[in-house]
N, C-alpha and C positions, 0 to 999 in steps of 0.2 A: 516781265515782272514776276517775282515769286511772291508767295503768299507769307505774311507775316503772322507768327501765331503768338498771342500774348497769353500768358499764364495770370489767369485771375485765381486769387488766393482767397478763398471764403473764410469767415471767421473760425470756423472748424480746423481748417488747414493752418490759421495763424496760431489758433490754441495750442495745436499740437507741436508746432515748432517752438513756440514760447516754452511750453511745458518740459520738451526735450532739453531745450537750452537751461532751464533752471535745474532740471536734474541731474544734469551732466556738467553744470558749471561751464557751460559755453556762452560767450560773447554772441552778441546778435547785431546786425546792422538792419535798419528799417527807416521808413519814412513816418513821420508823425506831425501832424498840422503842417505839413507841405516842407517840412525839414528833415535832412538826413540827421539819423541819431546813431550813435555806438553806445550800447549799453549792456550789462549783465542783469538779467533777470534773476529775482530771487524768490518771489511768491506769486502766485495766481490766486485771486479770489474776487469777491464781489463787494461793491459798496452798500450802503444802507438802501440805495434805490434799486439795487440787483443787478447793476452794471458789472461786465466783467473787468477786472483792473488788474495791472501788472505792476508790482513794487519792483522798481530796478535801480541800479546805479549806473548813471550815464557818464561815460568817460571819454566821450568824443563825439564829434558831428557838430550841431547846432541847437540851440534852444532860444525861445522866446524870451526867456529870462537871463540867458547867459549861463556860462559854465564857470565855476570856480576852480582853483587850482585842484589837480589830482589828490585825491584822499579827502577833500572837504566834505563833510556832512550835507551840505547845501547841494549836492548833485544827485541827491537820492529823487527819484519821481515815482509818481502813482499815476499811470497812464491809463487811458481806456484803450482796451483791448481791440474794440472795433474801429478805431481810429488809426491803427497801424496798418502799413502796407509796404510791399516789396520786402518781406520779412526774409532774411537770410541768416542761416547760422554760420558763425565764423570759427575757425580753428582757433581753439583755446590754447594751444601748446606753445 
């Protein structure tokens, strides 16, 4: 039986990936609240409590509140960076 190597992403790793995606206008695939998400990050920042947040447009995957049709302003999300996992940059072309 072989050894399975798990890649653990730190908050710093996730921050770098999201920053890269936002600056290069690349979409992202990630897990958030145990649901798969497809989104385009636009801004990184902190809320009043000092938590790192990502303002993004979710265009696919799942959401507790559901998704509206593509282009709807209701699909904008402000997510807690530390709750993201399995973050991957997608090819934006």
